[in-house]
C-alpha positions in Angstrom: 130.5 86.6 78.5 128.1 86.9 75.6 126.4 90.3 75.3 123.3 91.2 73.4 122.5 94.9 72.7 119.0 96.2 72.1 119.2 99.6 70.3 122.0 101.2 68.4 121.3 104.9 68.9 123.4 107.3 70.9 123.5 105.2 74.1 123.8 101.9 72.3 126.8 103.2 70.3 128.3 104.5 73.5 128.0 101.0 75.1 129.8 99.4 72.2 132.6 102.1 72.3 132.9 101.7 76.1 133.2 97.9 76.0 135.7 98.1 73.1 137.8 100.8 74.8 138.1 99.0 78.1 137.8 95.4 77.0 141.0 94.2 78.7 140.0 95.8 82.0 136.6 94.3 81.8 138.0 90.9 81.0 140.4 91.1 84.0 137.6 92.3 86.3 135.0 89.7 85.2 137.6 86.9 84.7 136.2 86.2 81.3 136.3 87.7 77.8 133.4 90.0 77.0 131.9 89.9 73.5 129.0 91.7 71.9 127.3 88.9 70.0 124.5 90.8 68.3 122.9 94.3 68.0 119.2 94.8 67.3 118.5 97.9 65.3 115.3 99.5 64.1 116.3 100.7 60.7 118.7 98.5 58.8 119.1 100.9 55.9 120.3 103.6 58.3 123.4 101.5 59.1 124.1 99.8 55.8 126.7 102.4 54.8 128.6 102.0 58.0 131.5 99.5 58.3 130.5 97.2 61.1 132.5 94.5 62.7 129.4 93.6 64.8 126.6 91.4 63.9 123.7 93.8 63.3 120.1 92.9 62.5 116.6 94.5 62.5 115.0 91.0 62.8 113.8 90.3 66.4 113.6 86.6 65.8 117.2 86.5 64.5 118.5 88.5 67.4 116.6 86.6 70.1 117.8 83.3 68.8 121.4 84.3 67.9 122.9 82.7 71.0 122.4 82.1 74.7 123.2 85.5 75.9 124.8 86.0 79.4 123.4 89.5 79.7 121.4 91.9 77.5 121.8 95.7 77.4 118.5 97.5 76.7 119.0 101.0 75.2 115.8 101.4 73.1 113.8 103.8 75.3 110.0 104.0 75.7 107.6 101.2 76.7 107.3 99.2 73.5 108.9 97.1 72.2 111.4 97.5 75.1 108.9 95.9 77.6 108.3 92.9 75.4 111.9 92.3 74.7 113.0 92.8 78.4 110.3 90.5 79.7 111.3 87.9 77.1 114.9 87.7 78.3 114.1 87.9 82.0 111.7 85.0 81.7 114.5 83.0 80.0 116.7 83.7 82.9 118.9 86.3 81.2 119.8 89.4 83.2 119.0 92.8 81.6 120.8 96.1 82.1 118.6 99.1 81.2 118.9 102.8 80.6 115.1 103.2 80.1 113.6 105.3 82.9 110.0 105.2 81.5 110.1 101.4 81.3 111.6 101.0 84.8 109.1 103.5 86.4 106.0 102.0 84.6 106.9 98.3 84.6 109.8 98.0 87.1 107.7 96.3 89.8 106.7 93.5 87.4 110.1 93.1 85.8 111.9 93.0 89.1 109.5 90.2 90.3 110.3 88.2 87.2 114.1 88.7 87.7 113.9 87.7 91.4 111.9 84.6 90.6 114.7 83.5 88.2 117.5 84.6 90.7 118.9 87.0 88.2 119.1 90.8 88.1 117.2 93.6 86.3 119.3 96.7 86.8 118.9 100.3 85.8 121.7 102.5 87.1 121.8 104.5 83.8 118.0 105.2 84.0 118.5 108.0 86.5 120.9 110.9 86.5 123.2 109.7 83.7 126.7 109.5 85.0 125.9 109.9 88.7 126.1 106.4 90.3 123.0 107.0 92.5 121.2 103.6 92.0 124.0 101.4 93.0 125.0 103.8 95.8 121.6 103.4 97.3 121.6 99.6 96.8 125.2 99.0 97.8 127.0 101.4 100.1 123.7 102.8 101.6 121.6 99.7 101.5 120.7 99.8 105.2 121.0 103.5 105.7 117.8 105.2 106.9 116.8 107.9 104.4 114.2 110.6 105.1 114.3 112.5 101.9 115.8 112.5 98.5 115.8 115.6 96.3 117.1 116.1 92.8 117.6 118.2 89.7 117.0 115.2 87.4 116.4 116.8 84.0 119.3 118.4 82.2 117.2 120.0 79.5 115.1 122.2 81.9 118.1 123.0 84.0 119.9 124.2 80.9 116.9 126.3 79.9 116.6 127.9 83.4 120.3 128.5 83.6 120.2 130.4 80.2 117.2 132.5 81.4 119.1 133.4 84.6 122.5 134.1 83.1 121.7 135.6 79.7 118.3 137.1 80.3 116.6 135.2 77.4 113.1 133.9 77.6 112.2 130.3 78.3 111.1 129.9 74.6 114.4 131.2 73.3 116.4 129.0 75.7 114.4 126.0 74.6 115.1 126.7 70.9 118.8 126.9 71.7 118.6 123.6 73.7 117.1 122.0 70.6 119.8 123.3 68.3 122.5 121.9 70.7 120.7 118.5 70.9 119.8 118.9 74.6 116.1 118.8 73.8 114.0 116.8 71.3 111.9 118.5 68.6 108.9 117.6 70.8 110.2 118.6 74.3 107.0 117.5 76.1 108.7 114.9 78.4 111.2 117.6 79.6 109.1 120.7 79.8 106.0 119.0 81.3 108.1 117.2 83.9 107.6 113.6 82.8 111.3 112.8 82.5 112.0 113.8 86.2 108.6 112.2 87.2 109.8 108.8 86.0 113.1 109.2 87.8 111.9 110.3 91.2 109.5 107.4 91.3 112.5 105.1 90.8 114.5 106.8 93.5 111.5 106.8 95.9 111.2 103.0 95.5 114.9 102.5 96.2 114.9 104.8 99.2 111.7 103.7 100.8 111.3 100.1 99.7 108.2 100.1 97.6 106.8 101.5 94.3 104.6 104.5 94.8 101.2 104.8 93.1 101.9 107.0 90.1 98.5 108.7 90.5 99.7 110.1 93.8 103.0 111.5 92.5 102.3 115.1 91.6 103.9 116.4 88.4 104.2 120.0 87.4 106.5 121.2 84.6 107.4 124.6 83.4 104.1 125.2 81.6 102.7 127.7 84.1 106.0 129.5 84.8 106.0 133.0 83.3 109.0 135.2 82.7 108.0 137.7 85.4 107.8 134.9 87.9 111.5 134.1 87.3 112.5 137.8 87.2 110.8 138.5 90.6 112.4 135.5 92.2 115.8 136.5 91.0 115.3 140.0 92.4 114.6 138.4 95.8 117.8 136.4 95.6 116.3 133.1 94.5 117.0 130.7 91.6 114.3 128.7 89.8 114.9 125.0 89.2 112.7 122.1 88.3 113.0 119.9 91.4 112.0 116.3 92.1 111.5 115.3 95.7 110.5 112.2 97.6 110.1 112.1 101.4 109.2 109.4 103.9 106.1 110.1 106.1 106.3 107.2 108.5 104.2 104.0 108.8 105.3 102.8 105.4 104.0 105.9 103.6 106.0 108.2 101.3 105.2 111.0 99.0 106.9 112.4 95.9 106.5 115.3 93.4 108.1 117.1 90.6 107.6 120.9 90.4 109.4 124.2 89.8 111.0 125.5 93.0 112.9 128.6 94.0 116.2 127.8 95.6 117.8 130.0 98.2 121.5 130.9 97.8 122.6 128.7 100.7 121.3 125.6 99.0 123.8 123.5 96.9 121.3 123.3 94.0 121.7 127.0 93.4 125.0 126.5 91.6 124.1 123.4 89.6 124.0 124.9 86.1 123.6 123.8 82.5 122.7 120.2 81.7 124.2 119.0 85.0 122.2 116.9 87.4 122.4 116.9 91.2 120.9 114.7 94.0 120.7 115.4 97.7 120.2 112.5 100.1 119.1 113.2 103.7 118.9 110.9 106.7 119.6 110.9 110.5 122.9 109.0 110.2 124.4 110.7 107.2 123.1 114.2 107.4 123.2 115.4 103.8 125.0 113.8 100.9 125.1 115.8 97.6 126.1 114.2 94.3 126.6 116.2 91.1 127.5 115.2 87.6 126.4 114.7 84.0 122.7 113.9 83.7 122.8 112.5 80.2 125.1 112.1 77.1 126.5 109.1 75.3 129.7 108.6 77.3 128.2 109.1 80.8 125.1 106.9 80.2 127.1 104.1 78.6 129.6 104.2 81.4 126.8 103.8 83.9 125.5 100.8 82.0 128.8 99.0 81.9 129.6 99.8 85.5 126.1 98.5 86.4 127.0 95.1 84.9 130.2 95.0 87.0 128.3 96.0 90.1 125.6 93.3 89.6 128.2 90.7 88.7 130.0 91.4 92.0 126.7 90.9 93.8 126.0 87.8 91.8 122.6 89.1 90.8 121.4 89.5 94.5 120.8 93.1 94.9 120.9 94.6 98.4 117.5 96.0 99.3 116.5 99.1 101.2 113.7 97.9 103.4 112.0 98.9 106.6 114.8 101.2 107.9 113.6 104.6 106.8 113.2 107.5 109.2 110.4 109.9 109.4 110.9 113.3 107.7 110.1 116.2 110.0 106.8 118.0 109.4 108.5 121.1 108.2 106.8 124.2 106.8 107.9 126.0 103.7 107.4 129.4 102.2 105.5 129.5 98.9 105.0 132.1 96.3 101.4 132.6 94.9 101.6 134.6 91.7 98.6 136.6 90.6 98.6 138.6 87.3 97.3 142.1 87.3 94.1 141.2 85.5 93.3 138.6 88.3 94.1 140.7 91.3 90.6 141.1 92.7 89.9 137.4 92.5 93.4 136.5 93.5 93.5 138.2 96.9 90.2 136.7 97.8 91.5 133.2 96.9 94.7 133.7 98.8 92.9 134.8 102.0 90.1 132.4 102.0 92.3 129.3 102.7 93.5 130.9 106.0 97.0 131.0 104.6 99.6 132.7 106.7 100.6 135.6 104.4 104.1 136.7 105.3 104.7 139.3 102.6 103.6 140.7 99.3 105.8 141.8 96.4 104.9 143.8 93.3 106.0 143.5 89.7 104.7 145.5 86.7 102.8 142.3 85.6 101.3 141.3 88.9 101.7 140.5 92.6 103.2 137.6 94.5 102.0 136.7 97.9 104.4 134.8 100.2 102.6 132.3 102.4 103.9 129.7 104.9 102.5 126.2 105.3 102.5 122.7 104.0 101.5 121.6 100.5 99.9 124.9 99.6 97.5 124.8 96.6 95.8 127.5 94.6 94.2 128.0 91.2 97.0 130.5 90.6 100.6 129.5 90.0 102.3 128.3 93.2 106.0 127.8 93.6 107.7 126.4 96.7 110.9 127.9 98.2 113.6 125.5 99.1 116.4 126.4 101.5 116.9 129.0 104.2 114.9 132.0 103.0 113.2 134.6 105.2 111.1 137.4 103.6 111.7 139.5 106.7 115.4 139.6 105.9 115.1 140.3 102.2 116.3 143.6 100.9 114.6 144.6 97.7 116.9 146.7 95.5 114.6 147.5 92.6 111.4 149.5 92.3 109.6 146.7 90.5 109.6 144.5 93.6 108.3 146.2 96.8 107.9 144.5 100.2 104.7 145.2 102.0 104.3 144.2 105.7 101.1 142.3 106.1 
């Protein structure tokens, strides 16, 4: 089997190491020798000092014409040139294994159509949740299982930041700086902090669960931008843990919705104890109840392992992927508690805003920097920061142990 590799960064190197380390097992499983024929890199000078036994080039024409590849691994990231290269190989009838969540989310519909028309596969197990085998679980073992909702902690960077804030009492900014030092966050952390990374991933999961790609303009995205330190502190005093959560739910009649937003998690929910850079995914449906998966969300070894296993999964299916189609079940029209945070300087306007929408106000808590109003409903919106509560949490049963958070009956 002739392999082409697009990209030789962290993930690309991981793929090479994984193939070399388990070459004999791969050969036995695939019943043929697996060889990496060429690697396309961006900066040739960067790799000149390294001793390479691989054929490495930064010339696209040379790479694309090196041989008739049996499969290409795409580990570039971003839209271009990954889209151009992926489309080129798919149109030639060469399967592509990708780890590129942005490309899959933005161009997946088109690229899947090309692959299907050539009777080959375009697969992307490594694009979501790193080492958790969620994509092929949905397409394989759960391919006809009705799913009502899928929820996930899909971004390891923000989960690390929020874990540090909770456990060490540092600020979000201090935790972000530490994440950058450890290599968990880029120098420009926009995709993580503003929720784009999880936004791409939940769109992919929603498609797999409910059978069609959602309109990205209808998938809400909120990051950590509006979260203030006192919001987190008050939530913790009320027994809640803040996470950046991605969620997609089936509404019936072929309709689904998805969003990414900060959420407070109650202590009875499994996400409460998902810490650091770990990812977790909760699948819900009438025949399975709840399935929770947890594991590394990124990293060289985990992502490369998913890419190689993806090839094996697709090879066993001979390029014909099992589809999730038309067997979803409607999610219950459930109501949630929401926090609406109003800073001290906005209190007069804030209470008028909270009351004018006929919100069912369940409780009010005080903090030296502001007030939080607890309301119950569906899809609560406000010009002030709103954070949903996930799990079994009842303000009537909350015992506030500090003077900075006081319950008022309303």
